[in-house]
C-alpha positions in Angstrom: 4.5 11.9 28.3 7.2 11.5 26.1 7.4 10.9 22.6 7.8 7.3 22.9 5.1 6.8 25.0 2.7 8.6 23.0 3.9 6.4 19.6 3.2 3.3 21.8 -0.1 4.7 22.6 -1.1 5.8 19.1 -1.4 9.5 20.0 1.9 11.0 18.4 1.2 13.4 15.3 4.2 12.5 13.4 5.8 9.2 13.7 8.4 10.2 11.2 9.9 12.6 13.7 10.5 9.3 15.5 10.4 6.5 13.6 13.3 5.7 11.3 16.9 6.6 10.6 17.9 9.4 12.7 21.4 11.2 14.2 21.9 10.3 17.9 22.9 14.0 17.9 21.8 16.2 15.3 24.6 18.4 15.9 27.0 15.7 15.9 26.5 13.4 13.3 29.5 11.6 13.9 28.3 10.7 17.2 26.5 8.3 15.7 22.6 7.0 14.5 19.6 5.4 15.7 17.0 3.1 13.8 13.6 3.1 15.6 10.5 1.1 14.6 7.4 0.5 16.5 6.3 -3.1 16.0 3.2 -3.7 18.0 3.0 -7.2 17.0 6.5 -8.4 16.7 8.6 -10.6 19.3 11.7 -10.0 17.5 12.9 -7.6 15.2 16.3 -7.1 12.7 17.6 -4.6 10.4 18.9 -6.6 7.5 22.9 -6.9 7.1 22.8 -4.5 10.1 22.0 -6.3 13.6 19.1 -7.3 16.0 17.3 -4.3 17.4 16.9 -4.1 21.0 13.1 -3.8 22.5 12.6 -0.7 24.4 11.7 -1.8 28.0 8.1 -2.1 28.2 7.1 -1.0 25.1 6.7 -2.6 21.6 9.6 0.0 20.3 12.8 -1.7 18.9 16.1 0.6 18.4 19.8 -0.3 16.9 22.4 2.1 17.2 24.9 2.4 14.4 28.3 4.1 13.8 28.7 6.5 11.2 31.0 4.0 9.5 27.6 1.6 9.6 25.1 3.8 8.5 27.1 4.2 5.3 27.0 0.6 4.7 23.0 0.9 5.2 21.0 1.2 2.0 18.7 4.3 1.7 15.6 2.1 2.1 16.7 -0.6 4.6 14.9 -3.9 5.4 13.3 -5.2 8.6 12.9 -8.9 9.6 10.6 -9.7 12.2 8.7 -12.7 14.0 5.4 -12.6 15.3 4.5 -12.8 19.3 2.4 -15.9 20.3 2.8 -17.4 16.8 1.9 -21.0 16.9 4.6 -21.4 14.1 7.6 -19.1 14.0 8.1 -17.4 10.6 10.1 -14.8 9.5 8.6 -11.7 7.9 10.4 -9.0 5.9 9.7 -5.5 4.4 11.4 -2.3 3.6 10.8 0.1 5.9 8.0 2.7 5.0 9.4 5.0 7.4 12.6 5.4 5.7 10.9 7.5 2.6 10.8 11.0 2.4 7.5 12.8 1.6 6.2 12.3 -2.0 3.4 15.1 -2.4 5.2 18.0 -3.4 4.5 21.6 -1.8 3.4 23.0 -5.2 0.1 19.9 -5.1 -0.3 21.1 -1.4 -0.2 25.0 -2.2 -3.1 23.9 -4.9 -5.2 22.0 -2.9 -5.6 24.2 -0.3 -6.7 27.0 -2.6 -9.2 24.9 -4.0 -7.7 25.1 -7.3 -6.3 21.5 -7.6 -8.2 20.1 -11.0 -6.3 16.6 -10.6 -6.6 15.9 -6.8 -7.7 12.6 -7.4 -4.3 11.6 -8.7 -2.6 12.8 -5.4 -5.3 11.3 -2.5 -6.2 7.7 -2.3 -4.1 4.8 -2.8 -1.8 4.8 -5.9 0.8 1.8 -6.8 4.3 3.6 -7.4 7.7 2.8 -7.6 9.9 4.9 -5.5 13.7 4.6 -5.8 13.4 1.1 -7.2 10.9 -0.1 -4.5 7.5 -1.0 -5.3 4.4 -0.2 -3.1 1.4 1.9 -2.8 1.6 5.4 -1.7 -1.6 6.4 0.4 -2.9 10.1 1.1 -5.9 11.4 2.9 -7.1 15.0 3.6 -8.1 14.9 7.7 -7.5 18.4 9.0 -8.6 17.8 12.6 -7.7 14.2 13.8 -4.4 13.2 16.1 -3.6 10.6 13.7 -4.2 8.5 10.9 -3.2 5.4 9.9 -3.5 2.8 7.1 -5.3 -0.5 8.1 -5.5 -3.4 5.7 -5.0 -7.3 5.7 -1.4 -6.9 5.3 -1.0 -5.6 8.9 -4.0 -7.5 10.4 -6.2 -4.4 10.7 -4.0 -3.2 13.3 -4.3 0.8 13.6 -0.8 1.3 15.2 1.2 -0.6 12.8 1.2 1.9 9.7 0.8 5.6 11.4 0.9 8.2 8.6 3.1 11.2 8.1 1.5 14.3 8.6 2.0 17.2 6.1 1.6 20.2 8.5 -1.1 22.6 8.1 -2.4 21.3 4.7 -4.4 18.6 6.6 -3.0 15.9 4.3 -1.3 12.7 5.6 0.5 10.4 3.6 2.5 6.9 3.8 4.1 4.7 1.0 3.9 0.9 2.0 6.2 -0.9 0.2 5.5 -4.6 -1.3 1.4 -3.8 -1.7 -0.1 -4.8 -4.5 -3.6 -4.5 -6.6 -6.1 -5.7 -4.8 -5.2 -5.5 -1.1 -8.1 -4.2 1.0 -7.4 -1.3 3.0 -9.1 1.7 5.1 -7.9 4.5 7.2 -7.9 4.4 11.1 -8.6 7.9 12.5 -7.9 9.4 16.0 -10.3 12.3 16.5 -9.4 15.0 18.9 -11.6 13.5 21.5 -10.1 10.1 21.4 -12.6 8.2 19.3 -11.5 5.4 17.0 -12.9 5.8 13.3 -12.6 3.3 10.6 -13.2 5.1 7.3 -13.4 3.9 3.6 -11.1 5.9 1.0 -13.2 8.8 -0.2 -10.7 8.8 -3.3 -10.8 4.8 -3.7 -11.0 3.5 -7.6 -12.4 0.5 -6.2 -14.5 -0.9 -3.4 -15.2 -4.3 -2.1 -18.6 -6.0 -2.8 -21.4 -5.0 -0.6 -21.7 -5.8 2.4 -17.9 -5.1 2.6 -16.9 -1.6 2.9 -13.2 -2.0 2.3 -11.3 0.2 -0.3 -9.5 -2.0 -2.9 -5.9 -0.5 -4.2 -6.3 -0.4 -7.8 -3.8 -0.1 -10.4 -3.6 2.8 -13.0 -5.9 2.5 -16.1 -4.2 1.5 -19.2 -7.0 1.6 -21.5 -6.5 2.8 -25.1 -9.3 5.2 -25.6 -10.4 5.8 -29.6 -12.8 8.9 -28.8 -10.3 11.5 -30.6 -13.0 12.4 -32.9 -15.6 13.0 -30.7 -13.6 15.0 -28.4 -12.7 17.2 -31.4 -16.3 17.8 -32.0 -16.9 18.6 -28.5 -14.4 21.2 -28.7 -16.2 23.0 -31.3 -19.8 22.2 -29.8 -21.7 25.6 -29.0 -23.5 24.0 -25.6 -24.8 27.8 -24.8 -26.8 27.8 -27.7 -28.1 24.6 -28.5 -30.3 21.7 -26.8 -29.0 19.3 -24.4 -30.4 15.9 -23.3 -29.0 14.3 -20.3 -29.4 10.6 -19.5 -28.6 8.8 -16.1 -28.3 5.3 -15.2 -26.6 3.3 -12.0 -25.5 -0.1 -13.8 -25.7 -2.0 -10.6 -29.3 -1.4 -10.3 -30.3 -1.3 -13.8 -31.1 -5.2 -14.3 -31.3 -8.6 -11.9 -30.7 -11.9 -12.6 -33.4 -14.7 -12.3 -32.6 -15.4 -8.6 -33.5 -11.5 -7.8 -29.8 -10.5 -7.5 -28.2 -7.7 -9.3 -26.1 -8.1 -11.9 -22.3 -7.1 -11.8 
């Protein structure tokens, strides 16, 4: 089974090796380039200001060949426009290709994480709104070392597990994908393909917000902008001899602390 067939079936480990912009001949870039896109729900696909893509026979893969001169005119992060299959009303959708971006997680962060010494890994894993090369979107990252594939699913792709397969960052076991155009409050999960071929849908263990029960979706959340006013307390804490003084610990789960008069939990 070749790479195109594995991508069609959702079993290929690293889609960035095939999707996106690549030279036709690595040794001779002057021979031209090819843009590949996998759009399982699309009827027609076009690269903006470059041309209409051709469907690969018997698949949902689309290709467009470019000369070296055409490639020079192409923006680093090109946009795709497409229409959906079997749509009751023909509507053109548009997005910047997620497969035009380089890896975003540094090797330094991956090494710290692998050594168990990354003290702020919550800033790396999960879903984080970012602007990369002037493009707004959300960077997703998940540690899943023993699976064949990880995809991001959500309302933005009709929960289709083959639409946004993630980049494998090698032996780190971390997967990442920057999806342009996503915003705060968008719901998402991760779809995993296990080594045994089982499809699993998982909430984000590093999500900063979840859907209201009984939902199990994760929610994209903007970075906190709260201005804390605890400088005096932090200074006092730094001088506290905790090994030689008593301490009291209190715990409360706010969601179950009080109920309204109808018996439901207060938010």
